[in-house]
C-alpha positions as CSV (number, residue, x, y, z in Angstrom):
1,G,-28.4,-17.5,-18.4
2,T,-31.5,-19.5,-18.9
3,L,-32.0,-22.2,-16.3
4,E,-33.7,-25.5,-17.3
5,A,-35.6,-27.9,-15.0
6,G,-33.7,-31.0,-14.1
7,K,-30.3,-29.5,-14.6
8,S,-27.6,-28.5,-12.1
9,Y,-25.5,-25.4,-12.6
10,T,-22.1,-24.8,-11.0
11,Y,-20.8,-21.3,-11.3
12,N,-17.1,-20.4,-10.8
13,L,-17.1,-16.9,-9.3
14,I,-14.1,-14.6,-9.3
15,V,-14.4,-12.1,-6.5
16,G,-12.5,-8.8,-7.1
17,K,-12.2,-5.7,-5.1
18,N,-15.0,-3.9,-7.0
19,K,-16.9,-6.6,-8.9
20,V,-17.7,-10.3,-9.1
21,T,-17.4,-12.0,-12.5
22,I,-18.2,-15.5,-13.7
23,G,-15.2,-17.5,-14.7
24,N,-17.1,-20.6,-16.2
25,V,-20.3,-22.5,-15.8
26,T,-20.7,-26.3,-15.6
27,V,-24.1,-27.8,-16.5
28,A,-25.0,-31.4,-15.6
29,E,-28.1,-33.6,-15.1
30,W,-29.6,-33.1,-11.6
31,G,-29.1,-36.3,-9.6
32,K,-28.5,-37.6,-6.1
33,G,-25.2,-36.8,-4.4
34,D,-23.4,-34.6,-2.0
35,I,-22.9,-30.9,-2.4
36,D,-19.4,-29.9,-1.5
37,G,-18.9,-26.7,0.5
38,G,-17.6,-23.8,-1.6
39,K,-14.3,-22.1,-0.7
40,A,-13.8,-18.4,-1.3
41,F,-10.4,-16.8,-1.5
42,Y,-9.8,-13.1,-2.0
43,A,-6.5,-11.3,-2.6
44,P,-6.3,-7.6,-3.4
45,Y,-3.9,-8.2,-6.3
46,V,-2.1,-5.1,-7.8
47,T,-4.5,-4.3,-10.6
48,F,-4.2,-1.9,-13.5
49,T,-7.3,-0.5,-15.2
50,A,-7.4,1.6,-18.4
51,E,-10.5,2.8,-20.4
52,Q,-8.7,2.2,-23.7
53,P,-6.1,-0.4,-24.8
54,Q,-2.7,0.1,-23.2
55,T,0.5,-1.9,-23.1
56,F,2.3,-3.0,-20.0
57,K,5.9,-4.2,-19.8
58,M,8.7,-4.4,-17.3
59,T,12.3,-3.3,-17.8
60,T,15.3,-3.8,-15.6
61,E,18.5,-2.0,-14.5
62,E,21.9,-3.4,-13.5
63,N,20.9,-6.9,-14.8
64,Y,18.2,-7.3,-12.2
65,N,16.4,-10.6,-12.6
66,I,12.5,-10.6,-12.5
67,S,11.4,-13.7,-10.7
68,D,8.3,-15.2,-9.2
69,L,6.0,-12.5,-10.6
70,E,2.9,-13.4,-12.6
71,Y,0.2,-11.5,-14.6
72,S,-3.3,-12.2,-15.6
73,V,-5.4,-10.2,-18.1
74,N,-9.2,-10.1,-17.9
75,N,-9.2,-12.8,-15.1
76,G,-7.5,-15.2,-17.5
77,K,-4.6,-17.6,-17.0
78,W,-1.7,-16.6,-14.8
79,Q,1.6,-16.3,-16.7
80,N,5.1,-15.3,-15.8
81,V,6.2,-11.7,-16.2
82,E,9.2,-11.6,-18.5
83,K,11.6,-8.7,-19.1
84,D,10.7,-6.4,-22.0
85,I,7.8,-8.5,-23.1
86,P,4.7,-6.3,-23.8
87,V,1.3,-7.3,-22.6
88,T,-1.9,-5.6,-23.9
89,F,-4.8,-4.8,-21.5
90,G,-7.3,-2.1,-21.0
91,G,-10.6,-1.3,-22.7
92,T,-12.3,-4.4,-24.0
93,N,-9.2,-6.4,-23.2
94,G,-9.9,-6.1,-19.4
95,D,-7.8,-5.3,-16.4
96,L,-4.3,-6.6,-15.8
97,R,-3.5,-8.1,-12.4
98,L,-0.1,-8.9,-10.8
99,R,0.8,-11.3,-8.1
100,G,4.1,-12.7,-6.8
101,T,5.9,-15.0,-4.4
102,N,9.2,-13.1,-3.9
103,I,9.5,-11.7,-0.4
104,N,12.4,-9.4,-1.6
105,G,10.0,-7.5,-3.9
106,T,10.9,-6.1,-7.3
107,A,14.4,-4.7,-6.6
108,S,17.6,-5.6,-4.8
109,G,18.6,-2.0,-4.2
110,P,18.3,1.5,-5.5
111,L,20.5,0.7,-8.5
112,A,19.3,-2.8,-9.4
113,Y,15.5,-2.9,-9.9
114,S,12.6,-3.6,-12.3
115,T,10.3,-0.8,-13.5
116,I,6.8,-1.0,-14.9
117,T,6.3,0.9,-18.1
118,F,3.1,1.8,-20.0
119,T,3.9,2.5,-23.6
120,D,0.8,4.6,-24.8
121,K,1.4,8.0,-23.3
122,N,-2.2,9.1,-24.1
123,V,-4.0,6.4,-22.1
124,K,-4.3,6.9,-18.3
125,V,-3.9,3.9,-16.0
126,A,-5.3,3.5,-12.5
127,C,-3.7,1.1,-10.0
128,T,-5.4,-0.5,-7.0
129,G,-4.6,-3.4,-4.7
130,D,-2.1,-4.2,-1.9
131,I,1.6,-4.1,-2.8
132,R,2.2,-7.1,-0.5
133,T,0.5,-9.4,-3.0
134,L,3.7,-9.1,-5.0
135,L,5.6,-10.6,-2.1
136,Y,3.4,-13.6,-1.3
137,W,-0.1,-13.4,-2.5
138,R,-1.4,-16.4,-0.6
139,N,-0.7,-14.9,2.8
140,Y,-0.2,-11.2,1.8
141,S,-1.6,-9.8,5.0
142,T,1.0,-11.5,7.3
143,V,4.0,-11.7,4.9
144,N,7.4,-10.5,6.2
145,T,8.2,-7.1,4.7
146,Q,11.5,-6.3,6.3
147,N,13.5,-7.3,3.2
148,A,11.0,-6.1,0.6
149,R,12.1,-3.4,-1.9
150,F,10.2,-1.7,-4.6
151,C,12.8,0.9,-5.7
152,S,11.8,2.8,-8.9
153,L,8.9,0.4,-9.5
154,F,6.7,3.1,-11.2
155,K,9.5,5.5,-12.1
156,N,8.5,7.9,-14.9
157,C,5.0,6.3,-15.3
158,A,3.5,9.5,-16.5
159,V,0.1,8.0,-17.1
160,L,-0.3,6.5,-13.6
161,T,-3.2,8.2,-11.8
162,S,-3.4,6.2,-8.6
163,A,-1.1,4.1,-6.4
164,P,-1.4,0.7,-4.7
165,E,-1.7,0.4,-1.0
166,L,1.6,0.3,1.0
167,P,0.5,-1.0,4.4
168,A,3.8,-2.4,5.6
169,T,5.0,-1.3,9.1
170,K,8.4,-3.0,8.9
171,L,10.5,-1.4,6.2
172,A,13.7,-2.4,4.4
173,E,16.5,0.1,3.7
174,D,15.7,1.9,0.4
175,C,12.3,0.1,0.2
176,Y,10.3,2.8,-1.6
177,S,13.1,5.0,-2.9
178,D,12.3,6.6,-6.2
179,M,9.1,4.5,-6.4
180,F,6.9,7.1,-8.0
181,E,9.5,9.5,-9.2
182,G,8.2,11.3,-12.3
183,C,4.6,10.1,-12.0
184,T,3.2,13.4,-13.3
185,S,-0.4,12.3,-13.3
186,L,-0.5,11.0,-9.7
187,T,-2.7,13.3,-7.6
188,S,-2.7,11.7,-4.2
189,A,-0.3,9.4,-2.3
190,P,-0.9,6.1,-0.6
191,E,-1.1,5.9,3.2
192,L,2.2,5.3,4.9
193,K,1.7,3.6,8.2
194,A,5.2,2.8,9.4
195,T,6.2,4.5,12.7
196,T,9.8,3.3,12.6
197,L,11.7,4.1,9.4
198,A,14.7,2.6,7.7
199,N,17.6,4.3,5.9
200,N,16.6,6.0,2.6
201,C,13.1,4.3,2.9
202,Y,11.2,7.2,1.3
203,S,14.0,9.1,-0.5
204,S,12.8,10.7,-3.7
205,M,9.6,8.7,-3.4
206,F,7.4,11.3,-5.1
207,Q,10.1,13.5,-6.7
208,G,8.7,15.3,-9.7
209,C,5.1,14.3,-9.1
210,T,3.9,17.6,-10.4
211,S,0.2,16.8,-10.0
212,L,0.4,15.6,-6.4
213,E,-2.0,17.7,-4.4
214,K,-2.3,15.6,-1.2
215,A,0.7,14.2,0.7
216,P,0.4,11.2,3.0
217,E,0.6,11.7,6.8
218,L,4.0,10.8,8.2
219,P,3.4,9.4,11.6
220,A,6.9,8.1,12.3
221,K,8.7,9.5,15.3
222,T,11.7,7.3,14.9
223,L,13.6,8.5,11.9
224,A,16.6,7.1,10.0
225,E,19.4,8.4,7.8
226,A,18.1,10.1,4.7
227,C,14.6,8.7,5.3
228,Y,12.8,11.7,3.7
229,F,15.6,12.9,1.4
230,C,14.0,14.7,-1.6
231,M,10.7,13.0,-0.9
232,F,8.5,15.7,-2.4
233,Y,11.1,17.4,-4.5
234,G,9.5,19.3,-7.3
235,C,5.9,18.6,-6.3
236,T,4.6,21.9,-7.7
237,S,0.9,21.3,-6.9
238,L,1.4,20.5,-3.2
239,E,0.1,23.2,-1.0
240,K,0.2,21.7,2.5
241,A,3.1,19.7,3.8
242,P,2.6,16.7,6.1
243,E,3.4,17.4,9.7
244,L,6.9,16.4,10.7
245,K,6.2,15.5,14.4
246,A,9.5,13.7,15.2
247,T,11.4,15.3,18.0
248,E,14.5,13.2,17.5
249,L,16.1,13.6,14.1
250,A,18.6,11.5,12.1
251,G,21.4,12.7,9.8
252,S,20.2,13.9,6.4
253,C,16.6,13.1,7.3
254,Y,14.9,16.2,5.7
255,P,17.3,17.6,3.0
256,S,15.5,18.9,-0.1
257,M,12.3,17.3,1.2
258,F,10.1,20.1,-0.1
259,Q,12.5,21.8,-2.5
260,G,10.8,23.2,-5.5
261,C,7.3,22.8,-4.0
262,T,6.4,26.2,-5.3
263,K,2.8,26.3,-4.1
264,L,3.5,25.2,-0.6
265,S,1.9,27.4,2.0
266,T,1.8,25.4,5.3
267,V,4.8,23.6,7.0
268,T,5.1,22.1,10.5
269,M,8.4,20.7,11.8
270,L,8.5,20.2,15.6
271,A,12.1,19.1,16.2
272,P,13.9,20.9,19.1
273,S,16.8,23.2,18.4
274,N,19.5,20.8,19.7
275,Q,18.4,18.1,17.2
276,I,18.4,20.5,14.3
277,S,21.9,21.7,15.2
278,E,23.4,18.4,16.1
279,K,22.2,16.1,13.3
280,A,24.3,16.6,10.2
281,Y,22.6,18.0,7.1
282,C,19.2,17.3,8.6
283,C,17.5,20.3,7.1
284,N,19.7,21.4,4.3
285,S,17.7,23.0,1.5
286,W,14.5,21.5,2.9
287,L,12.4,24.5,1.8
288,S,14.6,25.8,-1.0
289,N,12.4,27.4,-3.7
290,A,9.2,26.3,-1.8
291,G,6.2,28.6,-1.6
292,T,7.5,30.9,-4.3
293,D,4.6,30.6,-6.7
294,P,2.6,33.9,-7.0
295,S,-0.5,32.0,-5.9
296,A,1.2,31.3,-2.5
297,T,0.4,34.8,-1.2
298,S,1.0,33.8,2.5
299,R,2.8,31.1,4.3
300,T,2.6,29.6,7.8
301,L,5.5,27.9,9.5
302,K,5.1,26.1,12.8
303,V,8.2,25.0,14.7
304,Q,9.0,23.8,18.3
305,D,9.9,27.3,19.6
306,K,11.9,30.5,19.0
307,A,15.1,28.6,19.5
308,A,14.3,26.1,16.8
309,Y,13.4,29.0,14.4
310,D,16.7,30.8,15.2
311,V,18.8,27.6,14.5
312,L,17.1,27.1,11.2
313,K,17.6,30.7,10.2
314,N,21.2,30.9,11.4
315,Q,22.1,27.7,9.5
316,S,20.7,29.3,6.3
317,N,18.0,26.6,6.2
318,L,15.1,29.1,6.1
319,P,14.7,30.9,2.8
320,A,13.5,34.5,3.0
321,E,9.9,33.4,2.1
322,W,9.8,31.4,5.3
323,Q,11.1,34.0,7.7
324,I,9.3,36.4,9.9
325,G,8.4,39.6,8.1
326,S,8.0,38.2,4.6
327,K,4.3,37.3,4.4
328,C,5.1,34.3,6.6
329,T,3.4,33.7,10.0
330,V,5.7,31.7,12.3
331,L,4.1,29.8,15.2
332,D,5.4,27.7,18.1
333,K,4.1,24.2,18.8
334,D,1.2,25.7,20.9
335,G,0.1,28.0,18.0
336,N,1.6,31.2,19.6
337,A,3.1,33.7,17.2
338,I,6.9,33.9,17.2
339,T,8.4,37.4,16.7
340,E,12.0,38.6,16.2
């Protein structure tokens, strides 16, 4: 704006991840006095952006109670999120931000949870920010995440094109189960940094994400029961599987993990043969109907060694498409070809 001589101007700046906006301006006569030091605070709130008007609301299952969760539209007043109450944002309405002070997250378990819904099926929505700001936004970077659950938070959000950051390294049981199930517009997944997993932590996390082209790396070497169960089930655009480097497995850790990933052409799983044979249901149907699309003209499977390959095959956990002699190259951990 225009500045006048003899006036003082105080600007309230709102610093976001990608922009700085002016909240309000105070104009006063210039006079003698002290200038107080400014205080800047930044939190990467979970933020939704849409190019056209869109409607946000949250629904619940099993009488789950939404608590200590707030929203703000266009950097306006923070208000409590209420079940089934629609909120308009997007286009000229501005972005919608979420923040919370509930260290248990948005669910109490895989059956009792809250889900974000966007009602206009023709308007895409991008999401940015750090999911931990829903737990305790004031100290999000150090908040305790070991009891935080976000089960089914974006379930069937078909217009969601990007996901918030999930930086937690301490996970709760079922923490991200079904989180993005049915997000058919999601093309890439957030980074998953945890190296020690919890039971069912990623089960069905991206199930039915038919546009997902890039999977996150999976650095964990300490697995848990059903940790990856159905994680990428039905991801029909996924061509390369994340490397499964764990050498010690857990019961039901990989069942149906890549089932229905019809374009899959590269898979690495480095568990030794005794782990595959001893851990119950660890690899059941993990590659069922994977790599069967006509575009997947060749496949590469890397395993620990010939013994690991033989166990997978003998347990009927290697479909014909992933066996030696069927346009599939099978390698050991050092990259040497395995032959029958």
